[in-house]
C-alpha positions as a LaTeX table, in Angstrom:
\begin{tabular}{lrrr}
\hline
Residue & $x$ (\AA) & $y$ (\AA) & $z$ (\AA) \\
\hline
Met1 & $-22.83$ & 26.88 & $-88.45$ \\
Gly2 & $-19.32$ & 25.81 & $-87.47$ \\
Leu3 & $-18.90$ & 28.89 & $-85.30$ \\
Tyr4 & $-22.08$ & 28.04 & $-83.40$ \\
Val5 & $-20.77$ & 24.54 & $-82.68$ \\
Leu6 & $-17.42$ & 25.95 & $-81.53$ \\
Asp7 & $-19.20$ & 28.51 & $-79.36$ \\
Ala8 & $-21.36$ & 25.77 & $-77.82$ \\
Met9 & $-18.30$ & 23.62 & $-77.05$ \\
Ile10 & $-16.53$ & 26.57 & $-75.43$ \\
Trp11 & $-19.65$ & 27.28 & $-73.37$ \\
Ile12 & $-20.00$ & 23.61 & $-72.29$ \\
Leu13 & $-16.35$ & 23.38 & $-71.24$ \\
Gly14 & $-16.71$ & 26.61 & $-69.27$ \\
Ile15 & $-13.75$ & 28.43 & $-70.79$ \\
Arg16 & $-15.75$ & 31.22 & $-72.38$ \\
Gly17 & $-14.85$ & 33.75 & $-69.67$ \\
Leu18 & $-11.15$ & 32.99 & $-70.06$ \\
Val19 & $-10.97$ & 33.97 & $-73.74$ \\
Ala20 & $-10.57$ & 37.70 & $-74.42$ \\
Gln21 & $-13.18$ & 39.02 & $-76.82$ \\
His22 & $-13.30$ & 42.30 & $-78.73$ \\
Asp23 & $-9.88$ & 43.46 & $-77.44$ \\
Asp24 & $-11.12$ & 43.12 & $-73.87$ \\
Phe25 & $-8.12$ & 42.05 & $-71.79$ \\
His26 & $-9.47$ & 42.75 & $-68.32$ \\
Ala27 & $-8.60$ & 40.46 & $-65.44$ \\
Ala28 & $-10.94$ & 37.54 & $-64.84$ \\
Ser29 & $-13.43$ & 37.69 & $-61.99$ \\
Gly30 & $-12.30$ & 36.75 & $-58.46$ \\
Gly31 & $-13.93$ & 33.30 & $-58.42$ \\
Ser32 & $-12.88$ & 31.05 & $-61.24$ \\
Ser33 & $-15.39$ & 28.54 & $-62.54$ \\
Leu34 & $-12.52$ & 26.09 & $-63.17$ \\
Ala35 & $-11.38$ & 25.91 & $-59.55$ \\
Gly36 & $-11.10$ & 22.66 & $-57.60$ \\
Gly37 & $-12.80$ & 19.48 & $-58.75$ \\
Gly38 & $-14.79$ & 21.21 & $-61.47$ \\
Lys39 & $-11.69$ & 21.50 & $-63.60$ \\
Leu40 & $-11.02$ & 17.77 & $-63.42$ \\
Val41 & $-14.63$ & 16.95 & $-64.29$ \\
Arg42 & $-14.58$ & 19.25 & $-67.30$ \\
Ile43 & $-11.32$ & 17.75 & $-68.54$ \\
Leu44 & $-12.78$ & 14.27 & $-68.12$ \\
Ile45 & $-15.93$ & 15.25 & $-70.02$ \\
Ala46 & $-13.84$ & 16.72 & $-72.84$ \\
Val47 & $-11.76$ & 13.53 & $-73.09$ \\
Val48 & $-14.85$ & 11.31 & $-73.09$ \\
Val49 & $-16.58$ & 13.40 & $-75.77$ \\
Ser50 & $-13.42$ & 13.39 & $-77.91$ \\
Leu51 & $-13.00$ & 9.62 & $-77.63$ \\
Ala52 & $-16.67$ & 9.02 & $-78.37$ \\
Ser53 & $-16.45$ & 11.23 & $-81.46$ \\
Leu54 & $-13.35$ & 9.45 & $-82.71$ \\
Ala55 & $-14.96$ & 6.04 & $-82.12$ \\
Leu56 & $-18.05$ & 7.12 & $-84.05$ \\
Val57 & $-15.95$ & 8.38 & $-86.97$ \\
Leu58 & $-13.95$ & 5.16 & $-87.02$ \\
Trp59 & $-17.13$ & 3.06 & $-86.92$ \\
Ala60 & $-18.63$ & 5.09 & $-89.79$ \\
Ala61 & $-15.47$ & 4.69 & $-91.88$ \\
Val62 & $-15.41$ & 0.92 & $-91.37$ \\
Trp63 & $-19.14$ & 0.65 & $-92.09$ \\
Cys64 & $-18.73$ & 2.64 & $-95.34$ \\
Ala65 & $-15.73$ & 0.51 & $-96.37$ \\
Ile66 & $-17.69$ & $-2.69$ & $-95.81$ \\
Arg67 & $-20.62$ & $-1.34$ & $-97.83$ \\
Leu68 & $-18.33$ & $-0.45$ & $-100.73$ \\
Leu69 & $-16.85$ & $-3.96$ & $-100.93$ \\
\hline
\end{tabular}
């Protein structure tokens, strides 16, 4: 299941075409999906998702610690 989650994250961030698969090292297509403002938006989305995940993990750890006391 972990590979499916990793594959979904790669697909969401739009870097799937940039990773060589099955020893396929051909040049990328002429138009990059990461060109211009799209790259900045994807980086921002990745940062927001990472921070939200860390906040949720921190909240869960504090909640569990309070329950154990």
